[in-house]
N, C-alpha and C positions, 0 to 999 in steps of 0.2 A: 549912429548919428546922435549928437547931444545938442542941447540948447546953445552951447558955446561954439559949435561948428557952423560954418557957413551953410546957407541953403544949398541943397542939391536937388536934382530933379530926375524923375523916372519917366521915360517916354515909352509908351506901349503902342506899337503900330500893328493893326490887324490887316493883312493883305488878302487878296483874293486867293492866293496860294496857301493860305492858312499858316503863314510864317510870322514870327514875332521877333522883334529886335528890341533889346533893352539898352538904352543909351544913358550914360551918366555924364553930366557935364557940370560946369561951375555956374551956369546961368541960374537965375532966381526962379524962373518958372518954365515949365516944359511947353513946347508948342503943340498944336493939335496935330495928331497923326491920324491918317485916314487910309482906308483901303476897303474895297468891296462894299458891304452894306454898313460898315461901322466906322466911326471916327471917335477915338477916346483920348481925352487929355487928362493927365493927373499930375499933381504937384505935391511935394512934401515940404511942409513948413517946419521950422524947428519947434513950433508949439505942438506939433503932432497931428494937425488937421489941416487939410487943404481947403481952398475955396471952391465954390461950385464951378465946374468946368463944362464946356459945351462943345459939341462937334457932331456933324451929321444928324442922325436921328436920335442920338443919345446924349445924355449929360452924365458925368461921373464926378464923384467927390474924392479927393486924395486923402490919404491917411497913412500913419506909420505902418499900418498892417500891410500896405502894399510894398514896402521895402523890406519887410521881414519875410523873405521868401522861404517857404517850407522846403525841406529836403526833397520832397516828392513833387516839387513844382514842375509843371510840364504843360503840354498843350491838350486842350479838350476840344475836339472837333465833332460837331453833330448837328446836321440839319441847318437851323437858322443862324447859328453863330459859332465862332471860334473864340476861345478865351483861355487864359492861363488858369490852371487849377489853383485853388487857394481861397483867400478870403472873399474875393469878388467873382465867384463863379456859382450860379449863373449871373449874367450881367444884370445890372439894375440901374435905376435913375434916382436922382436926388430932387426933392421938391421942397417948396416953402409953404408954411402954414397959411398965409394969406392969399395964396394963388391957387387957381384950379389946377388939377393934376390929371394928365392923360398919358397912359402908357400902353403901347401895343406891341405884340410880337411882330417882327418884320413880315412874317407870312400872313398876318391878319387872323391867325387862329384864335386870338384872345385880345381883348381890349378892356382896360379898366379906366374909368373916369371918376374923379373925386371932386366935389365942390370945394371952394375955399373954406378953410377951417374944419375940414372933416377929421383931420388928425391933430391931436392936442400936443404937437411938437413944433418948434420953430423950423426945424429942418428934419426931413425924414427920407428914407430910401424905400422904394417899392421894387420888389422882384417877383418874377413869375418862374417858378421851378416846375418844369414839365415832367420831371421824373422823381417824385417824392418817395416812391417805393425803393428805388436803388440809391438815391442821393438826397435824403431829406435835409431840410434846413432846420425846422423846429418840430415837425410832427414825428411821432413814433410809427414807423411803417407797420408794426404789428396791429395797430389800431385800424389802419386801412384794410389790412387783410381780414381782420375779424368782421369789419363792417361789410366787406364784400361777401363773405361766407353767409352772413345773416340775410342779406337782401336776395341772394340767389336761392337760399333755402325757402324764403317766404314768397318770392315773386317768380321764381323759375329762372332758367338759363338766359332768357331774354334780357335779364337785368345785370348780366355780368359786364364788367368794364370793357369797353372796346379800346383798341390801340389809340394812344394819343388823347384820350378823353379826360385825363387826370391832370390837375394843376394845383400846386401849393402857392397860395398868394401870401406873401410876407411883407410886413412893414416894420422897419427897425431903424435905429440910429447906431452910433458907435458904442452905446452902452447895452441896450436891451432890445429884444423883440417887443413890438407893440401888440398886445393881445386883447385889449379891451374893445368894446363896441365903438364904432366911429361916432363922432359928434353929429355928423351929417352923412346920410347914406349916399353912396355913389352908385354907379351902374357897371355891372360886369357883363360883357358880351362874349359868348363862346361860339365858335364855329364847329359844326359837325361835318364829317366827310360823307358826301354823296355825289361823287364826281360825275357819274353818268345820269344823275337825276332820275333814278328808277324808283325812288321812294324807300330804298333799303339802305341802312347804314353800312357803309363800305367796311368790309372785313368782319362783319358780325356773323356769328354762327351759334344758334339758329338765327335766321334773318330777323333783324330788328327794324320795324317800320319807323321811319323818321317822325311820323305823326305821334308816336308814343314817347318821344324824347322829352326829358325834363332836366332842369339843372338841380343838382343836389349838393349839399354840403356835409362834411363829416362832423358828427357830434362826438368830440373827443372825450367826453365824460362817459357816454354810454356805448361808445364804439359802434355806431350805426349811422347809416346814411339818412339824412333828413331832406325831404323834398322842399324846394323853394318855390314860392309862388312867382311864376314868370309874368312879365307884363308886356313882352314883345317877342314875337317869333317872325323872322323874315325868311320865308321859304326860298326866295330868289337868291338871297345872300347865304342861305343855309346857316343862320345864326339864331341863338336864343339869348335873350337879355333878361337879367334879374337885378334886383336891388342888392348892392354890396354893402353890408354893414359890419362885417367882422373878418379880420384876417383868418386864414385857415385853408383847408383843402376843399376844392370844388371839382365837380365832375359832371359830364353829360351822360345820363343813364337812361336806357330805354325800358320798355315793359312789354309784356304780352298784349297784343291787341285783341281784346275780347268784345269789341263793339260790334253790334249786329244792326245798327241803325241804317246803314247804307246797303244792306244785302238786297239783291234782287235776282230774279231768274229770267232767262230768255232762251229761245224765243217763246212768246206766249201770244197766240196758241202755237203748240208744237204740231206741225202738219207736214211731215216729210215727203208725202206723196201728192201734195196739193199743187195748184198752178203756180204758187209763189215759193216753192221749195228751194232751199239754198241757204248758204251761211252768210250772205251779205246783209247789209243793213235793211231792215224792213221785211226780210224774207222769213219763211216759216221753218227753217231748219232742215237737217238731213238726219237719217237714221244713224249714220256713222258719227256725227258730231253730238247727237243727243241734246240734252238740256243743260245749260251752264248756270251755276249759281255764282254770281260775281260779288266782289267786296266782302268776302267771307272773313270771319275772324281767324286768329291763328291757332285756335284750339276749339274743340267742341264737336258738334254733330249736326247733321241735317236729316230730318225725318219727313217722309212723304206718306200721307194718309188719304184714304178714300173719304168721301163726304160723310159716311156713317161711322168714321173713326177707326177703320181697320188699317193697321200699319202695312204699307206696301214695301218700303225700303228704308234702311237707315244707312247713312253715309258718314263715315268718320272724317273729320278735317285733319289732314296731316300737319305735323308740327313744323316741317321745314318748307312750307310753301314760299316760293318766290313771288309768283303771281297769285293774287288773292282770289283764286277760282277753284271750284270743284265741279266736276261734270257728273251727270247722271245719264246712264245709257238707256233710260226709260224702260227698265226691266225690273221685275219684282225680285225679292230676295231669293226666289227659287230659280231665277234666270229666264223667266217667261216675259214676253212683252206685256207691259202695263196696258190694260184695256183702254179704249177710247173713253173719255169722260173728263170730269173736273176733279182735281186733286187739291189737297191742302198741304203746303210745305211749312215746316217749322225749323228754324235754326236756333240752336242753344249753345251759349258759350258763357261759362261761369254762371253768374246770376242773371244774365241777359238772354232774352228770347224775342223772336220776331216771327210772324206768320204771313203767308201770302197764298195766292191761288195759282194753279196751273191748269191748262187745258190740253188734252192729248187727242188728236184726231188722226187715225191711221187711214 
């Protein structure tokens, strides 16, 4: 197509069956085509750039790149969207400098909100690439892999990336990617998966407690993950929100839970043969159930001592606990019943420690 030729239009219709129809006609502008969750309109002007187009939840801008179909053009189907391979994959939206910009994944997994004037361009595009390792836009995947290796080495396997936790946030126009800090910070909100609300990140192994999750960004100069200060966590919506000041790669990453602040033991007193014996609330326990230490960290140990400092038993905290509990059968390291009396317990994890008291009455 040249300047001297009449306008032509390209209409892309996304249907629920993931089918695409390309229609060429002599009209000046294409109509909105819609189907499923998407409605996309694009036009090609002889100047090589289209005007802003709107439809459904998305707006798209036409350009010559859309009519120059690559030889391998085809359909890309995955999860939240269906789109033609090529210049505009993954989908993105066009925004104007003087207006607020908000873009969300249809599933709600991620939302970015920018104030007016955040990007120093009259018009710009924002896209969320959910698979920068396999299909990067601007980042070198080797940098991500190196950063992953470093954080696992330093923080342990609890810090490995979980499925769907990685996103490349890109801002660009028809000439370049926008790589400098934003003039005004926006807000990035990321959702983490915990469908059954058990407090464990779905799909994580070893189990990652959602209380340890934080938002991180990739430092592409040093190839390492940098933790971002969050300002909002919504446990009911299962989201983390952070200030967004620079395009790049973002992730939700967990950590080992070595907090001992909330550890407690029950029942106290432990009196399995008393009038209130049993495992119900307010009861004094049974010999079979023993004493339970609850809200334990994900690594470390529990030590039980006599009042004069003699070690009675040491319990290791397993790495793969789902429920944060460790049971003591109220026996010594030699397998004998711990004598009636008062004991001191101490839980240690990393540099954290906490002590408490137990009473055993047979």
